[in-house]
C-alpha positions as CSV (number, residue, x, y, z in Angstrom):
1,X,113.5,123.9,95.4
2,X,109.8,124.8,95.4
3,X,107.6,125.2,98.4
4,X,105.3,122.2,98.1
5,X,102.9,123.0,100.9
6,X,102.8,125.1,104.0
7,X,104.3,122.5,106.4
8,X,107.1,121.4,104.1
9,X,110.6,122.9,104.8
10,X,112.8,120.9,102.5
11,X,112.8,118.4,99.7
12,X,115.1,115.7,98.2
13,X,116.0,116.0,94.6
14,X,115.5,112.4,93.5
15,X,116.1,112.5,89.8
16,X,117.2,114.9,87.0
17,X,115.1,114.6,83.9
18,X,117.4,116.9,81.9
19,X,121.1,117.2,81.7
20,X,123.4,120.2,81.3
21,X,123.2,121.5,77.8
22,X,119.6,120.3,77.2
23,X,117.0,122.8,76.0
24,X,114.0,123.1,78.2
25,X,110.6,124.5,77.5
26,X,108.5,126.5,79.9
27,X,106.4,124.2,82.1
28,X,108.4,121.1,80.9
29,X,109.4,118.8,83.8
30,X,113.1,119.1,84.6
31,X,113.6,117.2,87.9
32,X,111.7,115.0,90.4
33,X,111.6,115.7,94.1
34,X,110.5,113.7,97.2
35,X,109.1,115.3,100.3
36,X,107.4,114.0,103.4
37,X,104.1,114.4,101.5
38,X,104.5,113.5,97.9
39,X,106.8,112.7,95.0
40,X,106.4,115.1,92.1
41,X,107.9,116.3,88.9
42,X,108.8,120.0,88.9
43,X,108.3,122.0,85.7
44,X,110.7,124.7,84.5
45,X,109.4,128.3,85.1
46,X,111.2,129.6,82.0
47,X,112.4,128.4,78.6
48,X,116.1,128.1,77.8
49,X,119.1,125.8,78.2
50,X,120.0,124.0,81.4
51,X,123.4,125.7,82.1
52,X,124.3,124.4,85.5
53,X,123.2,121.7,87.9
54,X,123.9,122.8,91.5
55,X,122.1,120.2,93.5
56,X,122.7,116.6,92.5
57,X,120.4,113.6,92.8
58,X,119.9,112.4,96.3
59,X,120.6,115.7,98.0
60,X,118.1,117.3,100.5
61,X,117.9,121.0,100.6
62,X,115.7,123.8,102.0
63,X,112.9,125.2,100.0
64,X,113.8,128.1,97.7
65,X,117.4,126.8,97.5
66,X,118.7,127.3,93.9
67,X,119.1,123.8,92.4
68,X,120.0,124.8,88.9
69,X,120.5,127.6,86.5
70,X,118.8,128.0,83.2
71,X,120.3,130.4,80.6
72,X,117.6,132.2,78.8
73,X,119.9,134.0,76.3
74,X,121.2,132.2,73.3
75,X,124.9,131.7,72.9
76,X,125.7,131.9,76.7
77,X,128.4,129.7,78.2
78,X,127.3,126.5,79.8
79,X,128.9,125.1,82.9
80,X,130.4,121.7,82.3
81,X,130.2,120.2,85.8
82,X,127.8,120.4,88.7
83,X,128.7,122.8,91.5
84,X,129.7,121.3,94.8
85,X,128.3,124.2,96.7
86,X,125.5,122.2,98.3
87,X,126.6,119.3,100.5
88,X,125.1,115.9,100.2
89,X,123.0,114.4,103.0
90,X,124.6,111.4,104.7
91,X,122.4,108.4,105.5
92,X,123.3,108.5,109.2
93,X,122.1,112.0,109.6
94,X,125.5,113.8,109.2
95,X,125.1,117.0,107.4
96,X,127.4,119.7,106.1
97,X,126.7,123.4,106.8
98,X,123.2,124.3,105.4
99,X,123.2,126.5,102.3
100,X,121.4,129.8,102.5
101,X,118.3,129.8,100.3
102,X,118.9,132.1,97.4
103,X,117.3,133.0,94.1
104,X,113.6,133.0,93.2
105,X,110.9,130.7,94.5
106,X,111.1,129.0,91.1
107,X,114.6,127.9,92.0
108,X,116.1,129.3,88.8
109,X,118.6,132.1,88.5
110,X,120.3,133.8,85.5
111,X,122.5,136.3,87.4
112,X,125.9,135.7,89.0
113,X,126.1,133.6,92.2
114,X,127.6,134.8,95.5
115,X,128.7,132.5,98.2
116,X,126.2,131.7,101.0
117,X,127.3,133.1,104.4
118,X,127.8,130.7,107.3
119,X,125.1,130.6,109.9
120,X,126.2,132.3,113.1
121,X,125.8,130.7,116.5
122,X,125.5,132.8,119.6
123,X,124.5,130.4,122.3
124,X,120.9,129.4,122.6
125,X,119.6,132.6,120.9
126,X,121.7,132.3,117.7
127,X,120.3,132.0,114.2
128,X,121.1,128.3,114.1
129,X,119.1,127.7,117.3
130,X,116.2,129.8,116.0
131,X,116.2,127.9,112.7
132,X,116.3,124.5,114.5
133,X,113.4,125.2,116.8
134,X,111.3,126.9,114.2
135,X,109.5,123.8,113.0
136,X,106.4,123.6,110.8
137,X,102.9,124.1,112.3
138,X,102.2,120.4,111.7
139,X,105.3,119.3,113.7
140,X,104.5,121.8,116.5
141,X,100.9,120.4,116.7
142,X,102.1,116.8,116.9
143,X,104.7,117.8,119.6
144,X,102.0,119.6,121.6
145,X,99.7,116.6,121.4
146,X,102.4,114.3,122.8
147,X,104.0,116.6,125.2
148,X,107.3,116.7,123.3
149,X,109.8,119.6,123.7
150,X,111.1,120.4,120.3
151,X,114.0,122.5,121.6
152,X,115.4,119.3,123.2
153,X,115.4,117.4,119.9
154,X,118.1,117.2,117.3
155,X,116.3,116.9,113.9
156,X,117.6,115.9,110.5
157,X,116.3,119.0,108.6
158,X,118.2,122.0,107.5
159,X,120.2,123.4,110.5
160,X,118.9,120.6,112.7
161,X,115.3,121.5,112.1
162,X,112.9,118.9,113.4
163,X,110.8,117.5,110.6
164,X,107.5,115.5,110.5
165,X,109.5,112.4,109.8
166,X,111.8,113.1,112.8
167,X,108.9,113.5,115.3
168,X,107.1,110.4,113.9
169,X,110.4,108.4,114.3
170,X,110.7,109.7,117.8
171,X,107.2,108.6,118.7
172,X,107.7,105.3,117.1
173,X,110.9,104.6,119.0
174,X,109.1,104.7,122.4
175,X,112.3,106.0,124.0
176,X,113.7,109.4,124.9
177,X,116.3,110.8,122.6
178,X,119.5,112.1,124.2
179,X,120.3,115.8,123.5
180,X,122.2,116.3,120.3
181,X,121.5,112.8,119.0
182,X,120.3,112.4,115.5
183,X,116.7,111.3,115.3
184,X,117.7,108.8,112.6
185,X,119.9,106.9,115.1
186,X,118.0,103.6,115.8
187,X,116.9,104.4,119.3
188,X,115.3,101.0,119.8
189,X,118.6,99.1,119.5
190,X,119.2,99.1,123.2
191,X,115.7,97.7,123.8
192,X,115.3,95.2,121.1
193,X,118.9,94.0,120.5
194,X,121.4,94.6,117.7
195,X,120.3,95.3,114.1
196,X,120.5,92.4,111.7
197,X,123.8,92.0,109.8
198,X,124.0,90.9,106.2
199,X,125.3,87.4,105.5
200,X,127.5,86.3,102.6
201,X,125.6,86.6,99.3
202,X,122.9,88.9,100.7
203,X,122.0,92.0,98.7
204,X,121.8,95.3,100.7
205,X,119.9,98.2,99.3
206,X,119.1,101.5,101.1
207,X,115.5,102.3,101.5
208,X,114.0,104.6,98.9
209,X,112.7,107.9,100.1
210,X,109.1,106.8,99.9
211,X,109.8,103.5,101.6
212,X,111.6,105.2,104.5
213,X,108.8,107.7,104.9
214,X,106.2,104.9,104.8
215,X,108.1,102.9,107.3
216,X,108.3,105.8,109.8
217,X,104.6,106.7,109.2
218,X,103.3,103.1,109.7
219,X,105.3,102.6,112.9
220,X,104.2,105.9,114.4
221,X,100.6,105.3,113.4
222,X,100.6,101.8,114.9
223,X,101.9,103.1,118.2
224,X,99.7,106.2,118.4
225,X,96.3,104.6,118.1
226,X,94.6,101.7,120.0
227,X,94.0,99.4,117.0
228,X,91.0,97.1,116.9
229,X,89.6,95.4,113.7
230,X,86.1,94.2,112.9
231,X,85.1,92.1,109.9
232,X,81.8,91.9,108.0
233,X,80.9,89.8,105.0
234,X,78.9,92.0,102.5
235,X,76.8,90.8,99.6
236,X,77.7,92.9,96.6
237,X,75.4,91.0,94.1
238,X,73.0,94.0,93.8
239,X,75.9,96.5,93.2
240,X,77.4,94.1,90.7
241,X,74.1,94.0,88.7
242,X,73.7,97.7,88.8
243,X,77.3,98.2,87.7
244,X,76.9,95.7,84.9
245,X,73.7,97.4,83.8
246,X,75.2,100.9,83.7
247,X,78.8,99.9,82.7
248,X,78.6,99.9,78.9
249,X,76.8,103.2,78.6
250,X,78.8,104.9,81.3
251,X,82.1,103.9,79.8
252,X,81.0,104.9,76.3
253,X,79.9,108.3,77.5
254,X,82.8,109.1,79.8
255,X,85.7,107.0,78.7
256,X,86.1,106.0,82.4
257,X,86.1,102.5,83.9
258,X,83.2,101.8,86.2
259,X,84.4,99.7,89.1
260,X,82.8,98.6,92.5
261,X,84.8,101.3,94.3
262,X,82.7,104.4,93.6
263,X,79.6,102.5,94.9
264,X,81.5,101.6,98.0
265,X,82.7,105.2,98.5
266,X,79.2,106.5,98.1
267,X,77.9,104.1,100.7
268,X,80.8,104.8,103.1
269,X,80.0,108.5,103.1
270,X,76.4,107.8,103.9
271,X,77.4,105.7,106.8
272,X,80.0,108.2,108.1
273,X,77.2,110.8,108.3
274,X,75.4,108.5,110.7
275,X,78.5,107.7,112.7
276,X,80.6,110.9,112.7
277,X,83.2,109.5,115.2
278,X,84.5,107.4,112.3
279,X,85.3,110.7,110.5
280,X,87.0,112.2,113.5
281,X,90.5,112.6,115.0
282,X,92.1,112.6,118.5
283,X,93.7,115.9,119.6
284,X,95.1,115.4,123.1
285,X,92.0,114.9,125.3
286,X,89.7,116.3,122.7
287,X,87.9,114.8,119.7
288,X,87.8,116.7,116.4
289,X,84.7,115.8,114.4
290,X,85.6,116.7,110.8
291,X,83.0,118.6,108.7
292,X,84.3,117.5,105.3
293,X,84.2,113.9,104.1
294,X,87.6,113.5,102.5
295,X,88.2,109.9,101.5
296,X,91.8,108.7,101.1
297,X,92.3,105.9,98.6
298,X,95.4,103.9,99.0
299,X,97.2,103.3,95.6
300,X,99.9,100.7,95.2
301,X,102.7,101.8,93.0
302,X,105.8,100.0,91.7
303,X,107.9,102.1,94.0
304,X,105.7,102.3,97.1
305,X,102.3,103.3,98.5
306,X,100.6,106.7,98.2
307,X,97.1,107.8,99.4
308,X,95.5,110.5,97.2
309,X,92.4,112.1,98.7
310,X,88.9,112.6,97.2
311,X,88.0,116.0,98.8
312,X,84.3,116.6,99.8
313,X,83.3,113.1,98.5
314,X,79.8,113.8,99.8
315,X,79.3,116.4,97.1
316,X,80.1,114.1,94.2
317,X,77.7,111.9,92.2
318,X,78.6,108.3,91.3
319,X,80.0,109.6,88.0
320,X,81.9,112.4,89.8
321,X,83.4,109.9,92.2
322,X,84.5,107.6,89.3
323,X,86.1,110.4,87.3
324,X,87.9,111.8,90.4
325,X,89.1,108.4,91.5
326,X,90.5,107.4,88.1
327,X,92.1,110.8,87.7
328,X,93.9,110.7,91.0
329,X,95.0,107.1,90.5
330,X,96.4,107.8,87.1
331,X,98.3,110.9,88.3
332,X,99.6,109.0,91.3
333,X,101.2,106.5,88.9
334,X,102.7,109.2,86.8
335,X,104.0,111.3,89.7
336,X,101.8,114.3,88.9
337,X,99.9,114.6,92.1
338,X,100.0,118.0,93.9
339,X,100.9,118.0,97.7
340,X,97.4,119.1,98.7
341,X,95.9,116.1,96.9
342,X,97.6,113.7,99.4
343,X,96.7,115.6,102.5
344,X,93.6,116.1,104.6
345,X,92.0,112.6,104.5
346,X,89.3,112.1,107.2
347,X,88.7,108.4,106.4
348,X,90.7,106.0,104.3
349,X,89.9,103.0,102.1
350,X,92.5,100.4,101.1
351,X,91.8,97.7,98.6
352,X,94.1,94.7,98.9
353,X,91.4,92.5,97.4
354,X,92.6,93.5,93.9
355,X,95.6,91.3,94.6
356,X,93.5,88.4,95.9
357,X,93.6,89.1,99.6
358,X,90.5,87.9,101.4
359,X,90.9,90.1,104.5
360,X,93.4,92.2,106.4
361,X,94.0,94.4,109.4
362,X,95.1,97.8,107.9
363,X,96.9,100.4,110.0
364,X,95.0,103.6,110.8
365,X,96.6,106.6,109.2
366,X,97.8,109.3,111.7
367,X,95.2,112.0,112.3
368,X,92.2,109.8,111.6
369,X,90.1,107.3,113.5
370,X,89.5,104.5,111.1
371,X,90.4,102.7,107.8
372,X,88.4,100.3,105.7
373,X,90.0,97.3,104.0
374,X,88.3,95.7,101.1
375,X,88.8,92.0,100.5
376,X,88.6,90.1,97.2
377,X,85.2,90.3,95.5
378,X,84.2,86.7,94.5
379,X,81.3,84.5,93.9
380,X,80.3,82.2,96.9
381,X,77.5,79.8,97.7
382,X,75.2,81.4,100.3
383,X,72.1,80.3,102.1
384,X,69.4,82.9,101.5
385,X,65.7,83.0,102.5
386,X,63.2,83.3,99.7
387,X,60.0,85.4,99.8
388,X,58.1,82.3,100.9
389,X,60.4,81.9,103.9
390,X,62.1,78.8,102.5
391,X,65.9,78.7,102.7
392,X,67.9,78.0,99.5
393,X,71.5,78.0,98.3
394,X,72.4,80.6,95.8
395,X,75.5,81.9,94.2
396,X,76.2,85.5,95.5
397,X,79.0,88.0,94.8
398,X,80.5,88.7,98.2
399,X,83.6,90.3,99.9
400,X,84.9,90.6,103.4
401,X,85.2,94.2,104.7
402,X,87.6,94.9,107.6
403,X,87.4,98.1,109.7
404,X,90.4,99.0,111.8
405,X,89.4,101.7,114.3
406,X,91.0,103.7,117.1
407,X,89.5,102.3,120.3
408,X,90.4,105.5,122.2
409,X,87.4,107.2,120.7
410,X,85.5,104.5,118.7
411,X,83.7,101.9,120.7
412,X,83.3,98.4,119.2
413,X,79.5,98.9,119.1
414,X,79.8,102.1,117.0
415,X,82.3,100.4,114.6
416,X,80.0,97.4,114.1
417,X,77.0,99.6,113.7
418,X,78.9,101.6,111.0
419,X,79.7,98.3,109.2
420,X,76.1,97.2,109.5
421,X,75.0,100.5,108.0
422,X,77.5,100.1,105.2
423,X,76.3,96.5,104.6
424,X,72.7,97.6,104.4
425,X,73.5,100.5,102.1
426,X,75.4,98.3,99.6
427,X,73.0,95.4,99.7
428,X,70.0,97.8,99.0
429,X,71.9,100.3,96.8
430,X,69.3,102.4,94.9
431,X,68.7,101.9,91.2
432,X,69.2,105.5,90.2
433,X,72.9,106.5,90.0
434,X,73.7,109.3,92.3
């Protein structure tokens, strides 16, 4: 199991792309994993034959745990069945004894396997206790911000380690977890009544990994920020004309589709520079004003939602934004994003308008202060004032933009000034492509 980022301690092996006996090439994808950051295909570090599958689909294990063995010498014996050495993870948070990470960081071994020793427990200072309280820097940061004592929590990670998902679930519950209780126990049951029961004929399916993580994240984000949403109607007629003028040549030269979104991202960055509190984050009683302008773009997938991040968007031209945007979206759909490409957003844009939505009130992602929602872009009759001061009705290309902002640090006046700046920037977008 590879280390997919500094703050990630474990991963779920969601799908095997090869079976025992198959030949694999170096760098060829052999399995898929899901973490609390990203779904990804993992390439083989060596060429050979898949000799043994140790971790089966659906199991969650610590990073650097051996998940399979690849035989690099021809004619070697191949194991016929998966090894039961790593216990599966139960949905209710019950876990078997955690395996000891073994082998190389590439999670492939060709030597003999020795049994993993059991974790010793010696009161509060034993190895199990130390493993449980040794959470990632991200988890410790969230705990410190909210005054949570990690040592009093029972997480769902390896050896009871508290994960990011655990602490977000805890914050979302609004209740205090009893010592030793799994963080996946529905803590809100006592407050909000019993969970729904299936009726005859209903179909019951467990949440996918990405759906469960999205659920936890959204509830935690909704509870952690003081959400307020403002709406502006923005005339995109000028941007539409500029796009139409440049579209054919741009697409012929680059092979990239030129949409409205790069123009909007460019104008958003310009407005964020004027109102830096929209590019900030709350840290306890402090405000962190982010230096980079990292724009997260929500991408709807068949299996869920993911938000790849355009890093340092202020350094990119219109062409650079287009190429980066299209590349991230394509790799999101093919599960080829790297963990760092879905982290570090300072401001987020979501575009439900592509599905016909006129407006919405999006949830602010954790660690940021605002998110911009784009409604459907459509032609509307509008009253405009001509050069001679006479009013006339004209057909204009318009859309509703909604800005959800964290009222803890963003005042309504600043949010509306930001939207007014964005409106002005788009309605007077310069002719020269930047």
